[in-house]
C-alpha positions in Angstrom: 0.0 0.0 0.0 2.8 2.4 0.8 4.4 1.7 -2.5 1.3 2.6 -4.4 0.9 5.8 -2.3 4.4 6.7 -3.2 3.7 6.1 -6.9 0.6 8.3 -6.8 2.4 11.1 -4.9 5.4 11.3 -7.2 3.2 11.2 -10.3 0.8 13.9 -8.9 3.7 16.1 -7.8 5.0 16.1 -11.3 1.7 17.4 -12.7 1.4 20.0 -10.0 5.0 21.1 -10.6 4.4 21.6 -14.3 1.3 23.7 -13.7 3.1 25.9 -11.2 6.1 26.3 -13.5 3.6 27.4 -16.3 2.4 30.3 -14.2 6.0 31.7 -14.2 7.4 30.5 -17.5 5.3 28.9 -20.2 8.4 28.0 -22.2 10.1 26.2 -19.3 6.8 24.5 -18.4 6.5 23.4 -22.1 10.0 21.9 -21.9 9.3 20.0 -18.7 5.8 18.9 -20.0 7.3 17.7 -23.3 9.8 15.4 -21.5 8.5 11.9 -21.5 8.3 12.0 -17.7 5.2 9.8 -17.6 6.9 7.2 -19.6 10.1 7.4 -17.6 8.1 7.0 -14.4 6.3 4.0 -15.8 9.7 2.4 -16.9 11.1 3.0 -13.4 8.1 1.6 -11.6 8.1 -1.4 -13.9 11.8 -2.0 -13.3 11.4 -1.6 -9.6 8.6 -4.2 -9.7 10.8 -6.7 -11.5 9.4 -6.5 -15.0 11.8 -8.0 -17.5 13.8 -5.6 -19.6 12.3 -7.1 -22.8 8.8 -6.0 -21.7 9.9 -2.5 -20.8 11.6 -2.3 -24.2 8.4 -3.4 -25.9 6.4 -0.8 -24.0 8.9 1.9 -25.1 8.5 0.9 -28.7 4.7 1.0 -28.5 4.8 4.4 -26.8 6.9 5.7 -29.7 4.3 4.7 -32.3 1.4 6.0 -30.3 3.1 9.4 -29.6 2.7 10.2 -33.3 -1.1 10.5 -33.5 -1.1 12.4 -30.2 0.8 15.2 -31.9 -2.4 16.2 -33.7 -3.6 17.7 -30.4 -0.6 20.0 -30.0 -0.9 21.2 -33.6 -4.6 21.7 -33.6 -5.2 23.2 -30.2 -3.2 26.4 -30.7 -4.5 26.8 -34.2 -8.1 26.6 -33.1 -7.5 28.9 -30.1 -5.8 31.5 -32.3 -8.8 31.4 -34.7 -10.9 32.6 -31.7 -12.7 29.4 -30.8 -13.3 29.1 -27.1 -11.0 26.9 -25.0 -13.4 24.0 -24.4 -14.5 23.9 -28.0 -10.9 24.0 -29.2 -9.9 21.3 -26.7 -12.9 19.1 -27.7 -12.2 19.4 -31.4 -8.5 18.9 -31.0 -9.2 15.9 -28.8 -11.7 14.4 -31.3 -9.2 14.8 -34.1 -6.5 13.1 -32.0 -8.9 10.2 -31.4 -9.5 10.0 -35.2 -5.7 9.9 -35.7 -5.3 7.1 -33.2 -8.1 5.1 -34.8 -6.4 5.6 -38.2 -3.0 4.7 -36.8 -3.9 1.4 -35.2 -4.8 -0.5 -38.3 -1.9 1.1 -40.2 0.5 -0.2 -37.6 -1.1 -3.6 -37.7 -0.7 -3.6 -41.5 3.0 -3.0 -41.2 3.4 -5.6 -38.5 3.9 -3.3 -35.5 2.6 -5.2 -32.4 0.6 -3.2 -29.9 
């Protein structure tokens, strides 16, 4: 139980730190947020739990392929906001487009033999 509490606290602190940094410097917050910290934490937790390196390597490869469709959100959100759409509408549209990109990417990856 203590281990899971530690995992939740470290992960939550990371998110809080990024939002607090963003209040002072959006550029630095963007840098910190763009780091694959969630993935790094997952790799560390898996390693600590005794997960074989081959499984961690597989997860890392799968994350790489699934980062690509997520980029749609980061392209569309600022474009929609700059066009004057409200935050929630822009976020919703960018999220919907990202979901479409994921749905398009999954069969494409299967076609090329990438295992997810």
